[in-house]
C-alpha positions in Angstrom: 0.0 0.0 0.0 1.3 3.4 -0.9 2.1 5.4 2.2 0.6 8.6 0.7 -2.9 7.0 1.3 -2.7 7.2 5.0 -3.1 10.8 6.2 -3.1 12.1 9.7 -5.4 15.1 9.4 -6.4 17.2 6.4 -3.9 17.5 3.6 -3.2 19.7 0.5 -4.7 18.8 -3.0 -2.3 17.2 -5.3 -0.6 20.1 -7.2 -1.1 18.2 -10.6 -4.9 18.1 -10.3 -6.4 19.7 -13.3 -3.0 19.7 -15.1 -1.6 16.3 -15.7 -4.2 14.4 -13.5 -7.9 14.4 -13.1 -9.2 14.6 -9.5 -12.3 14.3 -7.4 -11.9 15.7 -3.9 -13.3 17.7 -1.0 -10.6 20.3 -0.6 -12.4 23.6 0.2 -10.7 24.0 3.6 -8.0 21.4 3.4 -8.6 18.0 1.8 -10.6 15.3 3.6 -10.5 12.9 0.7 -9.0 12.8 -2.8 -9.2 10.4 -5.7 -6.7 11.2 -8.5 -6.2 9.5 -11.9 -3.5 9.8 -14.5 -3.6 8.5 -18.1 -0.3 6.5 -18.7 -1.2 5.6 -22.3 -2.1 1.9 -22.1 -3.1 2.2 -18.3 -4.7 4.6 -15.9 -3.1 5.0 -12.4 -5.4 5.8 -9.5 -4.5 7.4 -6.1 -6.9 7.5 -3.1 -6.1 9.6 0.0 -8.3 10.2 2.9 -8.2 12.1 6.2 -8.1 9.6 9.2 -7.7 12.0 12.0 -10.1 11.4 14.9 -12.1 8.9 13.0 -12.7 5.3 13.5 -14.3 2.5 11.3 -13.2 4.4 8.2 -13.3 3.1 4.7 -12.5 4.6 1.3 -13.6 3.1 -2.0 -13.8 3.8 -5.7 -16.2 2.1 -8.2 -15.8 1.9 -11.9 -18.6 1.1 -14.3 -19.0 0.8 -18.1 -22.4 2.4 -18.0 -24.3 5.0 -16.0 -26.3 2.5 -14.0 -23.4 1.1 -12.1 -24.3 -2.5 -13.0 -21.4 -5.0 -12.9 -19.1 -2.5 -11.2 -15.4 -2.9 -10.3 -15.1 -1.8 -6.7 -11.8 -1.2 -4.8 -12.3 -0.7 -1.1 -9.8 -0.2 1.7 -11.0 -0.7 5.3 -9.2 1.1 8.1 -10.4 0.3 11.6 
């Protein structure tokens, strides 16, 4: 697991968001979560980060679907207890 996933408190948004990476995040007053993706030509690299400060029973996930109905999705989930 990439150590950048585990955050102790809010964090700054990836500086490449909107430039070389696409991003979905909650970063209005410091990020509480961020999912970033980068096109590598024949592959896409995803990075998930989440604020874990003073939280328990936390999980972060991303789902990918080939349609807008989220049928037959690919789900990647990380449980942090």
